C-alpha positions as CSV (number, residue, x, y, z in Angstrom):
1,M,-11.6,-20.6,12.0
2,S,-7.9,-20.8,11.2
3,A,-5.4,-22.0,13.8
4,D,-3.6,-18.7,14.0
5,C,-6.6,-16.6,14.9
6,R,-8.7,-16.5,18.1
7,E,-12.3,-15.6,18.4
8,L,-13.3,-12.5,20.3
9,P,-16.6,-11.7,21.9
10,A,-19.6,-11.4,19.5
11,G,-19.4,-8.3,17.2
12,R,-15.6,-7.9,17.6
13,P,-13.2,-8.7,14.8
14,R,-10.8,-11.6,15.0
15,T,-7.1,-10.7,15.6
16,P,-4.0,-12.7,14.8
17,Q,-2.8,-14.9,17.6
18,G,-0.1,-13.1,19.7
19,I,-1.1,-9.6,18.9
20,G,-2.3,-7.8,22.0
21,A,-5.7,-6.1,22.0
22,F,-4.0,-2.7,22.6
23,H,-1.6,-3.2,19.7
24,F,-4.4,-4.3,17.4
25,R,-6.5,-1.3,18.2
26,L,-3.4,1.0,17.9
27,A,-2.6,-0.4,14.5
28,T,-6.2,-0.1,13.4
29,V,-6.4,3.6,14.5
30,A,-3.0,4.3,12.9
31,T,-4.2,2.8,9.6
32,F,-7.4,4.9,9.6
33,L,-5.4,8.1,10.5
34,C,-3.0,7.4,7.7
35,L,-5.8,6.8,5.2
36,A,-7.5,10.0,6.4
37,A,-4.3,12.0,6.0
38,I,-3.7,10.9,2.3
39,P,-6.3,13.3,0.8
40,Q,-5.1,16.1,3.0
41,V,-1.6,15.7,1.7
42,G,-2.8,16.1,-1.9
43,A,-5.3,18.8,-0.9
44,A,-2.5,21.2,0.1
45,A,-2.0,22.1,-3.5
46,V,-3.8,21.6,-6.8
47,P,-2.4,18.5,-8.4
48,K,-0.4,19.2,-11.5
49,A,0.3,16.6,-14.2
50,D,3.8,18.0,-14.8
51,A,4.7,18.2,-11.1
52,P,7.6,15.9,-10.2
53,A,6.7,12.9,-8.0
54,I,9.8,13.5,-5.9
55,V,12.4,16.3,-5.4
56,W,15.8,15.3,-4.0
57,K,19.0,16.9,-2.8
58,Q,22.3,15.2,-3.1
59,L,24.8,15.5,-0.2
60,G,27.9,13.8,1.0
61,A,31.0,12.2,-0.5
62,S,31.3,11.4,-4.2
63,S,32.5,7.8,-3.8
64,D,31.5,4.7,-1.9
65,R,28.0,3.1,-1.8
66,P,25.2,5.7,-2.3
67,L,22.3,5.9,0.2
68,I,18.9,7.1,-0.8
69,F,16.6,8.2,2.1
70,L,12.8,7.9,1.5
71,S,10.7,9.3,4.4
72,A,7.2,8.6,5.5
73,L,4.3,10.0,3.5
74,G,3.8,13.7,4.3
75,L,7.2,14.1,5.9
76,P,10.0,16.1,4.3
77,G,13.3,14.5,3.4
78,R,15.0,16.4,6.2
79,Y,13.1,14.1,8.6
80,F,16.2,11.8,8.3
81,E,18.7,14.7,8.9
82,K,20.2,13.3,12.2
83,V,20.7,10.0,10.5
84,Y,22.1,10.9,7.1
85,E,24.5,13.6,8.4
86,Q,26.4,10.7,10.0
87,F,26.9,9.1,6.6
88,E,27.7,12.2,4.6
89,K,31.5,12.0,5.2
90,D,31.8,8.6,3.6
91,H,28.8,8.1,1.3
92,P,26.9,9.9,-1.4
93,V,23.5,10.7,0.2
94,C,20.3,11.5,-1.7
95,V,17.3,12.7,0.3
96,A,13.9,12.5,-1.4
97,T,10.8,14.6,-0.6
98,Y,7.5,13.5,-2.1
99,A,5.1,15.8,-4.1
100,G,2.4,17.2,-1.9
101,S,4.6,17.5,1.2
102,D,6.9,20.2,2.5
103,G,5.2,22.8,0.3
104,L,5.8,21.0,-3.0
105,P,3.0,20.9,-5.5
106,A,1.0,17.7,-5.5
107,T,1.2,15.4,-8.5
108,K,-1.7,13.5,-10.2
109,P,-2.4,9.9,-9.6
110,P,-1.3,7.1,-9.8
111,F,1.1,8.1,-7.0
112,L,3.0,5.0,-6.1
113,P,4.0,4.0,-9.7
114,R,5.1,7.6,-10.4
115,I,7.2,7.8,-7.2
116,V,8.8,4.4,-7.9
117,E,9.7,5.5,-11.4
118,A,11.0,8.8,-10.1
119,V,13.3,7.0,-7.6
120,H,14.5,4.7,-10.3
121,G,15.0,7.8,-12.5
122,L,17.1,9.3,-9.7
123,I,19.3,6.2,-9.6
124,E,19.8,6.2,-13.3
125,S,20.3,9.9,-13.8
126,E,22.8,10.4,-11.0
127,K,24.5,7.0,-11.7
128,L,23.8,5.6,-8.3
129,Q,23.9,1.9,-9.3
130,G,24.0,-0.3,-6.2
131,A,22.4,2.3,-4.0
132,V,21.0,1.3,-0.6
133,L,17.4,2.5,-0.2
134,V,16.6,3.6,3.3
135,G,12.8,3.8,3.8
136,H,10.5,4.7,6.7
137,L,6.8,3.7,6.6
138,F,5.6,4.7,3.1
139,G,9.3,5.2,2.1
140,A,9.8,1.5,3.0
141,H,6.9,0.6,0.7
142,V,8.5,2.6,-2.1
143,A,11.9,1.1,-1.5
144,L,10.6,-2.4,-1.7
145,H,8.7,-1.6,-4.9
146,V,11.8,-0.1,-6.5
147,A,14.0,-3.1,-5.4
148,G,11.4,-5.5,-6.7
149,Q,10.9,-3.8,-10.1
150,Y,14.6,-2.8,-10.7
151,P,16.7,-5.3,-8.8
152,D,19.8,-4.6,-10.9
153,S,19.8,-0.9,-9.9
154,V,19.5,-1.5,-6.1
155,G,22.3,-2.8,-3.9
156,G,20.2,-3.1,-0.8
157,V,17.1,-2.0,1.1
158,F,16.9,-1.0,4.8
159,V,13.3,-0.4,6.0
160,Q,12.2,1.0,9.3
161,P,8.6,0.2,10.2
162,I,6.6,1.5,13.2
163,V,8.5,0.6,16.4
164,W,6.3,-0.6,19.2
165,E,7.7,-1.1,22.7
166,H,6.9,-4.6,23.8
167,R,7.3,-5.3,27.5
168,R,6.9,-8.7,29.0
169,G,3.8,-8.9,31.1
170,N,2.3,-5.6,29.9
171,D,0.7,-7.1,26.8
172,R,-2.3,-9.1,28.1
173,G,-3.1,-10.3,24.6
174,M,0.2,-12.1,24.3
175,S,0.1,-15.7,25.5
176,R,2.9,-17.4,27.4
177,R,3.4,-19.5,24.3
178,G,3.7,-16.4,22.2
179,W,6.4,-14.9,24.5
180,K,8.3,-18.2,24.5
181,E,8.3,-18.1,20.7
182,M,9.7,-14.6,20.7
183,E,12.6,-15.6,22.9
């Protein structure tokens, strides 16, 4: 057994040291719910080979560093509305919505490579060199892939993962040593 894992009672999986049992279960349930939702997103419409992987709208100023907002899987681009409207005055803003969500027709697999290529195509076609990719959940995954494959096209990446509220003393799985390391 590795030093960073602890053994749970028989029949239970090992969890990384410092992750509370509640958070581990929450992450596991969230993962299964996300995996269960993926076919439903594509089932909303019959996949089409010619359906675009993303649809975007461009807003905001015509100069300064562009921002491209990539939402979570199944959420429309307007999910970021309260955020991107604060940047519209000073920055060009592109808001992407994925195929199969918000009433758009689904696209055929492979999904991730098609979406990554579509985001890069957006950067190239709209001349958004040096754009900052702002991604949430699946959008963060897409943003990191685009930045990794096309580093010269991307000026930065801002990702927003799931936010869990950590309160001292409420997480019984966190050891005192773990809390000290976090401080």
